[in-house]
C-alpha positions as CSV (number, residue, x, y, z in Angstrom):
1,X,-12.6,-25.7,4.7
2,X,-11.8,-22.6,2.7
3,X,-14.8,-20.6,1.7
4,X,-15.2,-18.3,-1.4
5,X,-14.9,-15.0,0.5
6,X,-11.6,-16.1,2.1
7,X,-10.3,-17.2,-1.4
8,X,-11.4,-13.8,-2.6
9,X,-9.3,-12.1,0.1
10,X,-6.2,-14.1,-1.2
11,X,-7.0,-13.1,-4.8
12,X,-7.1,-9.3,-3.8
13,X,-3.8,-9.5,-1.9
14,X,-2.2,-11.2,-4.9
15,X,-3.6,-8.6,-7.2
16,X,-2.0,-5.9,-5.0
17,X,1.5,-7.3,-6.0
18,X,0.7,-6.2,-9.5
19,X,-0.4,-9.6,-10.8
20,X,-3.8,-10.4,-12.1
21,X,-4.6,-14.2,-12.0
22,X,-8.0,-15.2,-13.4
23,X,-10.6,-16.6,-11.1
24,X,-9.9,-20.1,-12.6
25,X,-6.2,-19.7,-11.8
26,X,-7.1,-18.7,-8.2
27,X,-9.5,-21.8,-8.0
28,X,-6.4,-24.0,-8.7
29,X,-5.3,-23.3,-5.2
30,X,-8.3,-24.6,-3.4
31,X,-7.2,-28.2,-3.0
32,X,-3.9,-27.1,-1.5
33,X,-5.0,-24.7,1.1
34,X,-5.6,-25.5,4.7
35,X,-7.2,-23.4,7.5
36,X,-5.1,-23.3,10.6
37,X,-5.4,-21.6,14.0
38,X,-2.5,-20.5,16.3
39,X,-2.9,-19.6,19.9
40,X,-1.4,-16.4,21.3
41,X,2.2,-17.0,22.2
42,X,2.5,-20.1,20.1
43,X,5.8,-20.8,18.5
44,X,5.0,-21.9,14.9
45,X,8.6,-22.4,13.8
46,X,11.8,-22.9,15.9
47,X,15.2,-21.8,14.8
48,X,17.0,-24.7,13.3
49,X,13.8,-26.1,11.8
50,X,12.9,-25.9,8.1
51,X,9.9,-23.7,7.2
52,X,7.6,-25.9,5.1
53,X,4.6,-23.6,5.1
54,X,3.7,-20.1,4.2
55,X,0.6,-18.3,5.5
56,X,-2.1,-15.9,4.5
57,X,-3.3,-14.2,7.7
58,X,-7.0,-14.0,7.9
59,X,-7.1,-12.5,11.3
60,X,-4.3,-12.1,13.8
61,X,-0.6,-11.0,14.0
62,X,2.5,-13.1,13.5
63,X,6.1,-12.1,13.9
64,X,9.6,-13.4,13.1
65,X,12.4,-12.9,15.6
66,X,15.8,-14.2,16.7
67,X,17.1,-15.1,20.1
68,X,20.3,-13.3,20.9
69,X,23.1,-14.9,23.0
70,X,22.3,-12.4,25.8
71,X,18.7,-13.6,25.9
72,X,17.2,-10.6,24.3
73,X,14.9,-11.0,21.3
74,X,15.2,-9.1,17.9
75,X,11.9,-8.8,16.0
76,X,12.4,-8.6,12.2
77,X,9.0,-8.9,10.7
78,X,5.6,-8.2,12.0
79,X,2.7,-9.3,9.8
80,X,-1.0,-8.5,10.4
81,X,-4.5,-9.3,8.9
82,X,-4.6,-9.9,5.2
83,X,-0.9,-10.3,4.7
84,X,1.3,-13.2,3.5
85,X,3.9,-14.4,5.9
86,X,6.6,-17.1,6.2
87,X,10.3,-17.4,7.1
88,X,10.9,-16.6,3.5
89,X,14.6,-17.6,3.2
90,X,14.0,-20.9,4.9
91,X,10.8,-21.6,3.0
92,X,12.3,-20.9,-0.5
93,X,15.6,-22.7,0.1
94,X,14.3,-25.4,2.3
95,X,17.1,-24.9,4.7
96,X,17.2,-24.5,8.5
97,X,15.6,-21.2,9.7
98,X,17.6,-18.8,11.8
99,X,14.4,-17.2,13.1
100,X,11.5,-18.2,15.3
101,X,7.9,-17.5,14.1
102,X,5.4,-16.7,16.8
103,X,1.7,-15.7,17.1
104,X,1.3,-12.5,19.0
105,X,-2.4,-13.1,19.4
106,X,-4.9,-15.8,18.5
107,X,-4.4,-16.0,14.8
108,X,-6.2,-17.7,11.9
109,X,-4.4,-18.4,8.7
110,X,-4.7,-20.1,5.3
111,X,-1.6,-22.3,5.0
112,X,0.0,-23.8,1.9
113,X,3.1,-26.0,1.8
114,X,6.3,-25.6,-0.1
115,X,5.8,-29.0,-1.8
116,X,2.3,-27.9,-3.1
117,X,3.8,-24.6,-4.2
118,X,6.4,-26.2,-6.3
119,X,3.7,-28.4,-7.9
120,X,1.8,-25.4,-8.8
121,X,4.8,-23.7,-10.3
122,X,5.4,-26.7,-12.5
123,X,1.7,-27.2,-13.6
124,X,0.6,-23.6,-14.0
125,X,2.9,-20.9,-15.5
126,X,0.8,-18.2,-14.0
127,X,1.7,-19.3,-10.4
128,X,5.3,-19.4,-11.3
129,X,5.1,-15.8,-12.3
130,X,3.1,-14.9,-9.2
131,X,5.6,-16.6,-7.0
132,X,8.5,-14.8,-8.6
133,X,6.7,-11.5,-8.1
134,X,6.0,-12.1,-4.4
135,X,9.6,-13.1,-3.8
136,X,10.8,-9.8,-5.6
137,X,8.5,-7.8,-3.3
138,X,9.6,-9.7,-0.2
139,X,13.2,-8.9,-1.1
140,X,12.5,-5.2,-1.5
141,X,10.7,-5.1,1.9
142,X,13.6,-6.9,3.6
143,X,16.1,-4.5,2.0
144,X,14.2,-1.5,3.1
145,X,14.0,-2.9,6.7
146,X,17.7,-3.5,6.7
147,X,18.5,0.0,5.5
148,X,16.3,1.6,8.0
149,X,18.0,-0.4,10.8
150,X,21.4,0.7,9.5
151,X,20.6,4.3,8.6
152,X,17.7,5.7,10.5
153,X,17.8,6.9,14.1
154,X,15.3,5.5,16.6
155,X,12.9,8.4,16.1
156,X,12.7,7.9,12.4
157,X,12.3,4.0,12.8
158,X,9.4,4.6,15.1
159,X,7.7,7.1,12.8
160,X,8.0,4.6,10.0
161,X,6.6,1.9,12.3
162,X,3.6,4.2,13.1
163,X,2.9,4.7,9.3
164,X,2.8,0.9,8.7
165,X,1.1,-0.3,11.9
166,X,-0.9,2.6,13.3
167,X,-4.2,0.6,13.3
168,X,-2.5,-2.3,15.1
169,X,-0.7,-0.4,17.8
170,X,-3.1,-1.5,20.5
171,X,-2.7,-5.2,19.5
172,X,1.2,-5.3,19.5
173,X,2.9,-5.5,23.0
174,X,5.2,-2.6,23.6
175,X,8.3,-4.8,24.3
176,X,7.7,-6.3,20.9
177,X,7.5,-2.9,19.3
178,X,10.9,-2.0,21.1
179,X,12.6,-5.1,19.8
180,X,11.4,-4.4,16.3
181,X,12.9,-0.9,16.5
182,X,16.1,-2.2,18.0
183,X,15.8,-0.2,21.3
184,X,14.9,-1.0,24.9
185,X,11.3,-0.7,26.2
186,X,12.5,2.2,28.4
187,X,13.9,4.0,25.4
188,X,10.6,3.4,23.6
189,X,8.7,5.0,26.4
190,X,11.0,8.1,26.3
191,X,10.7,8.3,22.6
192,X,6.9,8.2,22.7
193,X,6.9,11.0,25.3
194,X,9.1,13.1,23.2
195,X,7.1,12.6,20.1
196,X,3.8,13.4,22.0
197,X,5.3,16.6,23.4
198,X,6.3,17.9,20.0
């Protein structure tokens, strides 16, 4: 069961996107929200499956990653407490995902389905507007991430990672940080030493 304080957290996050739904519009969500728990290491979505749910993370850390032909993993998105998360392209197009979704620690979420979201879009114009705004922001985030991978050196990517995830560093395994940065764990160790020395 979703309680009022948790719904308030969702409301605050949505407002941070520059939208301002009323309390009544937020309450429309209640019948469509489900609390879920994922265990550390649990694969929530496999590549090739269709992402049918999006999540608001109450507590925990989720990531999206791809499995490379050589067996290595590339982490694309890391999402922590009080953030929205899904495999967005698969969720919005209802087509097979190229990514895996995984819980990096025991994680509690509020889940809502694609089917219910489409119903809310049709029934309440405010939610259609909010959905478009969230999609726009998600696109901007992905574009910035892609440009960073293409244009920034490893040191700059690590500095940007620290800016975004400083308070979560002790909760994210180092090999995951390395895969997010596109470097080996050994290179990450060297990079951290160099930055600490300067």
